[in-house]
KEDREN-892246 format. One record per residue (C-alpha): residue number from 0; residue in one letter; x, y, z. Coordinates in nm, 3 decimals, always signed. Example, Ala and Ser with C-alpha at 12.3 -4.5 7.8 and 13.67 -1.06 7.14 Angstrom:
{0,a,{+1.230,-0.450,+0.780}}
{1,s,{+1.367,-0.106,+0.714}}
END
This chain:
{0,m,{+0.086,+0.242,-3.275}}
{1,i,{-0.017,+0.217,-2.909}}
{2,l,{+0.342,+0.229,-2.786}}
{3,q,{+0.366,+0.584,-2.922}}
{4,e,{+0.043,+0.704,-2.759}}
{5,t,{+0.051,+0.888,-2.427}}
{6,y,{-0.155,+0.996,-2.129}}
{7,e,{-0.120,+1.349,-1.996}}
{8,l,{-0.032,+1.356,-1.627}}
{9,n,{-0.178,+1.616,-1.391}}
{10,n,{+0.143,+1.820,-1.421}}
{11,g,{+0.118,+1.842,-1.800}}
{12,i,{+0.391,+1.586,-1.871}}
{13,h,{+0.307,+1.308,-2.118}}
{14,i,{+0.370,+0.943,-2.029}}
{15,p,{+0.357,+0.654,-2.278}}
{16,k,{+0.036,+0.451,-2.241}}
{17,v,{+0.220,+0.119,-2.207}}
{18,g,{+0.526,+0.063,-1.992}}
{19,f,{+0.787,-0.211,-1.996}}
{20,g,{+0.826,-0.372,-1.654}}
{21,t,{+1.157,-0.518,-1.534}}
{22,w,{+1.063,-0.692,-1.209}}
{23,m,{+1.261,-1.014,-1.151}}
{24,i,{+1.491,-0.952,-1.448}}
{25,d,{+1.842,-0.949,-1.307}}
{26,d,{+2.090,-0.667,-1.356}}
{27,k,{+2.272,-0.846,-1.639}}
{28,a,{+1.975,-0.983,-1.832}}
{29,v,{+1.784,-0.656,-1.805}}
{30,v,{+2.028,-0.483,-2.041}}
{31,q,{+1.921,-0.705,-2.330}}
{32,a,{+1.555,-0.700,-2.228}}
{33,v,{+1.538,-0.321,-2.220}}
{34,n,{+1.736,-0.295,-2.543}}
{35,d,{+1.486,-0.531,-2.706}}
{36,a,{+1.192,-0.331,-2.572}}
{37,l,{+1.336,-0.002,-2.696}}
{38,e,{+1.414,-0.155,-3.037}}
{39,i,{+1.054,-0.278,-3.064}}
{40,g,{+0.921,+0.067,-2.986}}
{41,y,{+0.860,+0.088,-2.611}}
{42,r,{+0.952,+0.426,-2.470}}
{43,h,{+0.844,+0.379,-2.107}}
{44,i,{+1.073,+0.169,-1.887}}
{45,d,{+0.982,+0.081,-1.527}}
{46,t,{+1.238,-0.025,-1.266}}
{47,a,{+1.285,+0.011,-0.888}}
{48,q,{+1.552,+0.017,-0.622}}
{49,a,{+1.413,-0.312,-0.490}}
{50,y,{+1.460,-0.482,-0.829}}
{51,e,{+1.838,-0.437,-0.798}}
{52,n,{+1.869,-0.381,-1.173}}
{53,e,{+1.887,-0.002,-1.205}}
{54,r,{+2.248,-0.024,-1.324}}
{55,g,{+2.152,-0.252,-1.612}}
{56,v,{+1.846,-0.046,-1.703}}
{57,g,{+2.060,+0.267,-1.714}}
{58,e,{+2.321,+0.098,-1.930}}
{59,a,{+2.055,-0.009,-2.179}}
{60,i,{+1.911,+0.342,-2.200}}
{61,r,{+2.252,+0.506,-2.236}}
{62,t,{+2.368,+0.270,-2.511}}
{63,s,{+2.039,+0.245,-2.701}}
{64,g,{+2.116,+0.521,-2.947}}
{65,i,{+1.779,+0.677,-2.863}}
{66,e,{+1.765,+1.033,-2.738}}
{67,r,{+1.720,+1.042,-2.361}}
{68,s,{+1.431,+1.286,-2.405}}
{69,e,{+1.238,+1.020,-2.597}}
{70,i,{+1.253,+0.766,-2.312}}
{71,f,{+1.032,+0.787,-2.005}}
{72,l,{+1.202,+0.618,-1.708}}
{73,t,{+1.031,+0.526,-1.382}}
{74,s,{+1.201,+0.407,-1.066}}
{75,k,{+1.075,+0.355,-0.713}}
{76,v,{+1.204,+0.446,-0.369}}
{77,a,{+1.234,+0.125,-0.169}}
{78,a,{+0.943,+0.070,+0.071}}
{79,e,{+1.179,+0.063,+0.369}}
{80,h,{+1.273,+0.432,+0.328}}
{81,k,{+1.040,+0.626,+0.557}}
{82,t,{+1.256,+0.924,+0.653}}
{83,y,{+1.346,+1.234,+0.454}}
{84,e,{+1.718,+1.161,+0.476}}
{85,t,{+1.712,+0.797,+0.364}}
{86,t,{+1.469,+0.873,+0.081}}
{87,a,{+1.676,+1.166,-0.047}}
{88,r,{+1.995,+0.961,-0.029}}
{89,s,{+1.833,+0.669,-0.212}}
{90,i,{+1.729,+0.894,-0.502}}
{91,d,{+2.088,+1.011,-0.544}}
{92,e,{+2.204,+0.648,-0.532}}
{93,s,{+1.951,+0.554,-0.801}}
{94,l,{+2.076,+0.831,-1.029}}
{95,e,{+2.434,+0.714,-0.974}}
{96,k,{+2.349,+0.351,-1.053}}
{97,l,{+2.149,+0.449,-1.359}}
{98,g,{+2.424,+0.680,-1.482}}
{99,l,{+2.161,+0.937,-1.578}}
{100,d,{+2.104,+1.299,-1.480}}
{101,h,{+1.734,+1.262,-1.411}}
{102,i,{+1.450,+1.015,-1.360}}
{103,d,{+1.120,+1.094,-1.531}}
{104,l,{+0.902,+0.948,-1.256}}
{105,m,{+1.002,+0.848,-0.902}}
{106,i,{+0.746,+0.685,-0.679}}
{107,i,{+0.721,+0.549,-0.326}}
{108,h,{+0.714,+0.172,-0.373}}
{109,a,{+0.470,+0.094,-0.092}}
{110,p,{+0.318,+0.269,+0.211}}
{111,q,{+0.478,+0.019,+0.449}}
{112,p,{+0.807,-0.173,+0.454}}
{113,w,{+0.759,-0.519,+0.303}}
{114,a,{+0.853,-0.699,+0.626}}
{115,e,{+0.592,-0.506,+0.826}}
{116,f,{+0.298,-0.535,+0.589}}
{117,r,{-0.015,-0.390,+0.752}}
{118,e,{+0.134,-0.416,+1.101}}
{119,a,{+0.197,-0.048,+1.170}}
{120,n,{+0.101,+0.302,+1.066}}
{121,y,{+0.358,+0.476,+0.849}}
{122,d,{+0.162,+0.791,+0.765}}
{123,a,{+0.430,+1.020,+0.910}}
{124,g,{+0.709,+0.830,+0.734}}
{125,n,{+0.531,+0.849,+0.402}}
{126,v,{+0.494,+1.225,+0.440}}
{127,e,{+0.868,+1.250,+0.511}}
{128,a,{+0.947,+1.041,+0.203}}
{129,w,{+0.709,+1.253,-0.003}}
{130,k,{+0.882,+1.574,+0.105}}
{131,a,{+1.211,+1.427,-0.016}}
{132,l,{+1.051,+1.345,-0.351}}
{133,e,{+0.912,+1.696,-0.379}}
{134,d,{+1.256,+1.844,-0.314}}
{135,a,{+1.412,+1.607,-0.568}}
{136,q,{+1.161,+1.727,-0.826}}
{137,k,{+1.231,+2.092,-0.741}}
{138,a,{+1.603,+2.019,-0.784}}
{139,g,{+1.545,+1.865,-1.127}}
{140,k,{+1.660,+1.520,-1.024}}
{141,v,{+1.315,+1.378,-1.106}}
{142,k,{+1.048,+1.521,-1.337}}
{143,s,{+0.737,+1.375,-1.173}}
{144,i,{+0.658,+1.194,-0.848}}
{145,g,{+0.396,+0.939,-0.752}}
{146,l,{+0.290,+0.641,-0.544}}
{147,s,{+0.263,+0.263,-0.562}}
{148,n,{+0.046,+0.018,-0.367}}
{149,f,{-0.121,+0.306,-0.181}}
{150,n,{-0.483,+0.250,-0.075}}
{151,q,{-0.728,+0.539,-0.040}}
{152,h,{-0.625,+0.625,+0.315}}
{153,d,{-0.259,+0.630,+0.216}}
{154,v,{-0.329,+0.855,-0.083}}
{155,e,{-0.541,+1.088,+0.129}}
{156,n,{-0.254,+1.117,+0.379}}
{157,i,{-0.018,+1.233,+0.103}}
{158,l,{-0.270,+1.475,-0.047}}
{159,a,{-0.329,+1.632,+0.295}}
{160,h,{+0.040,+1.725,+0.326}}
{161,a,{+0.163,+1.757,-0.032}}
{162,t,{+0.270,+2.073,-0.209}}
{163,i,{+0.313,+1.869,-0.528}}
{164,k,{+0.033,+1.629,-0.620}}
{165,p,{+0.110,+1.262,-0.703}}
{166,v,{+0.076,+1.198,-1.075}}
{167,v,{+0.027,+0.819,-1.052}}
{168,n,{-0.062,+0.535,-0.820}}
{169,q,{+0.082,+0.206,-0.943}}
{170,v,{-0.121,-0.092,-0.819}}
{171,l,{-0.184,-0.458,-0.885}}
{172,a,{-0.468,-0.460,-1.138}}
{173,h,{-0.576,-0.721,-1.390}}
{174,i,{-0.877,-0.917,-1.509}}
{175,s,{-1.036,-1.081,-1.201}}
{176,n,{-0.852,-0.842,-0.968}}
{177,m,{-0.947,-0.481,-1.039}}
{178,p,{-0.956,-0.246,-0.737}}
{179,f,{-1.240,-0.043,-0.893}}
{180,e,{-1.314,+0.174,-0.588}}
{181,l,{-0.950,+0.275,-0.561}}
{182,i,{-0.929,+0.335,-0.936}}
{183,d,{-1.237,+0.558,-0.928}}
{184,y,{-1.100,+0.749,-0.629}}
{185,c,{-0.767,+0.811,-0.801}}
{186,k,{-0.937,+0.919,-1.123}}
{187,a,{-1.149,+1.166,-0.924}}
{188,k,{-0.826,+1.312,-0.785}}
{189,d,{-0.670,+1.326,-1.135}}
{190,i,{-0.414,+1.060,-1.041}}
{191,l,{-0.337,+0.812,-1.321}}
{192,v,{-0.356,+0.447,-1.218}}
{193,e,{-0.080,+0.222,-1.349}}
{194,a,{-0.155,-0.151,-1.361}}
{195,y,{+0.129,-0.386,-1.277}}
{196,s,{+0.101,-0.760,-1.340}}
{197,p,{-0.171,-0.698,-1.604}}
{198,v,{-0.154,-1.067,-1.699}}
{199,g,{-0.198,-1.182,-1.338}}
{200,h,{+0.148,-1.337,-1.306}}
{201,g,{+0.050,-1.562,-1.599}}
{202,e,{-0.244,-1.718,-1.414}}
{203,l,{-0.494,-1.567,-1.659}}
{204,l,{-0.351,-1.795,-1.930}}
{205,k,{-0.526,-2.086,-1.757}}
{206,n,{-0.875,-1.940,-1.803}}
{207,p,{-1.058,-2.108,-2.096}}
{208,e,{-1.308,-1.823,-2.128}}
{209,l,{-1.027,-1.576,-2.179}}
{210,k,{-0.865,-1.804,-2.435}}
{211,k,{-1.191,-1.816,-2.628}}
{212,m,{-1.231,-1.438,-2.624}}
{213,a,{-0.868,-1.386,-2.727}}
{214,e,{-0.924,-1.612,-3.028}}
{215,k,{-1.222,-1.397,-3.126}}
{216,y,{-0.990,-1.097,-3.158}}
{217,d,{-0.705,-1.306,-3.304}}
{218,v,{-0.477,-1.209,-3.015}}
{219,s,{-0.314,-1.381,-2.719}}
{220,v,{-0.456,-1.385,-2.366}}
{221,p,{-0.180,-1.147,-2.251}}
{222,q,{-0.269,-0.905,-2.531}}
{223,l,{-0.635,-0.927,-2.431}}
{224,a,{-0.553,-0.863,-2.066}}
{225,i,{-0.324,-0.570,-2.140}}
{226,r,{-0.576,-0.414,-2.379}}
{227,y,{-0.848,-0.447,-2.114}}
{228,c,{-0.640,-0.227,-1.881}}
{229,i,{-0.612,+0.037,-2.153}}
{230,e,{-0.987,+0.023,-2.217}}
{231,l,{-1.034,+0.111,-1.849}}
{232,g,{-0.803,+0.410,-1.879}}
{233,l,{-0.517,+0.243,-1.692}}
{234,l,{-0.151,+0.230,-1.785}}
{235,p,{-0.041,-0.136,-1.804}}
{236,l,{+0.314,-0.247,-1.724}}
{237,p,{+0.368,-0.589,-1.884}}
{238,k,{+0.706,-0.754,-1.833}}
{239,s,{+0.901,-1.025,-2.008}}
{240,a,{+1.260,-1.109,-2.093}}
{241,n,{+1.147,-1.295,-2.408}}
{242,k,{+1.175,-1.073,-2.717}}
{243,d,{+0.883,-1.239,-2.894}}
{244,h,{+0.660,-1.185,-2.591}}
{245,i,{+0.781,-0.826,-2.551}}
{246,k,{+0.689,-0.761,-2.914}}
{247,a,{+0.349,-0.929,-2.889}}
{248,n,{+0.264,-0.742,-2.567}}
{249,g,{+0.305,-0.415,-2.756}}
{250,k,{+0.066,-0.509,-3.036}}
{251,l,{-0.250,-0.370,-2.886}}
{252,d,{-0.412,-0.179,-3.170}}
{253,f,{-0.752,-0.343,-3.139}}
{254,q,{-1.058,-0.248,-2.938}}
{255,l,{-1.281,-0.457,-2.714}}
{256,t,{-1.657,-0.433,-2.745}}
{257,k,{-1.856,-0.288,-2.456}}
{258,e,{-2.010,-0.631,-2.404}}
{259,d,{-1.671,-0.799,-2.374}}
{260,i,{-1.542,-0.532,-2.137}}
{261,a,{-1.848,-0.590,-1.919}}
{262,f,{-1.784,-0.966,-1.928}}
{263,l,{-1.417,-0.925,-1.834}}
{264,t,{-1.515,-0.700,-1.547}}
{265,k,{-1.717,-0.987,-1.399}}
{266,v,{-1.451,-1.259,-1.431}}
{267,k,{-1.410,-1.416,-1.088}}
{268,p,{-1.081,-1.399,-0.897}}
{269,i,{-0.839,-1.683,-0.957}}
{270,a,{-0.882,-1.958,-0.701}}
{271,n,{-0.619,-1.955,-0.425}}
{272,y,{-0.451,-1.652,-0.583}}
{273,g,{-0.480,-1.460,-0.258}}
{274,e,{-0.587,-1.132,-0.410}}
{275,s,{-0.888,-0.920,-0.323}}
{276,s,{-1.097,-0.753,-0.591}}
{277,d,{-1.091,-0.419,-0.412}}
{278,f,{-0.746,-0.385,-0.259}}
{279,p,{-0.403,-0.408,-0.423}}
{280,v,{-0.184,-0.680,-0.278}}
{281,y,{+0.153,-0.538,-0.176}}
{282,n,{+0.456,-0.703,-0.325}}
{283,k,{+0.790,-0.585,-0.457}}
{284,k,{+0.656,-0.512,-0.803}}
END
């Protein structure tokens, strides 16, 4: 079962190959959604300070009846935190909201605050935030640390100053919008790439060619899209609050042919979607 398979991170820790995303699931509804995901077999839960649902995610984990050691939890430092002090304080606040004694993976949500997207250089601030993450890992508050929405320059900046290497870079990646150069760079640095929005915010469902291919494998378009990420060695993070969809998104025990992978790699970007094929669009995911 794919939900029980793992990747090995560059620090030797194992992370489940498929995560359950919780973006835009409110703090109350997320309790049921995470409980459903855990019941189905997911063991990797992804949240963030910006999602404002850490309390609910923590409640679901604590009351699931599943050993904490069997659940891999990711959260993200809000993109606005670009000092050591605010980052360190935010990690403690996340732990308090979650009601847990550690977070398995804590990552910087974006290299720039959302409101100042691409308008300023935050290299120094990211280094400060990274130092706070490193100290949190040394203190046992978090087990692994990583990045999100970081382009090659941003990753290089961290690597130039880090004493602990990032284990992941979580980016927007799906059929028609794969940042292949960034993916290859991260792989060369032994940084696992996590793919959020693997179904393209649902827009991929409108593509008749993808529907036809999904029928060939007797799966849904979302299943096809999520499996494609796995075939590329990425870690997909599908999200849903619908139990049937959560269950279907975890049924990925099929393989795509090399020919179909090549075809999917050439699918053109969705019209008016506003996403480049070689750069992850920043958003609060």
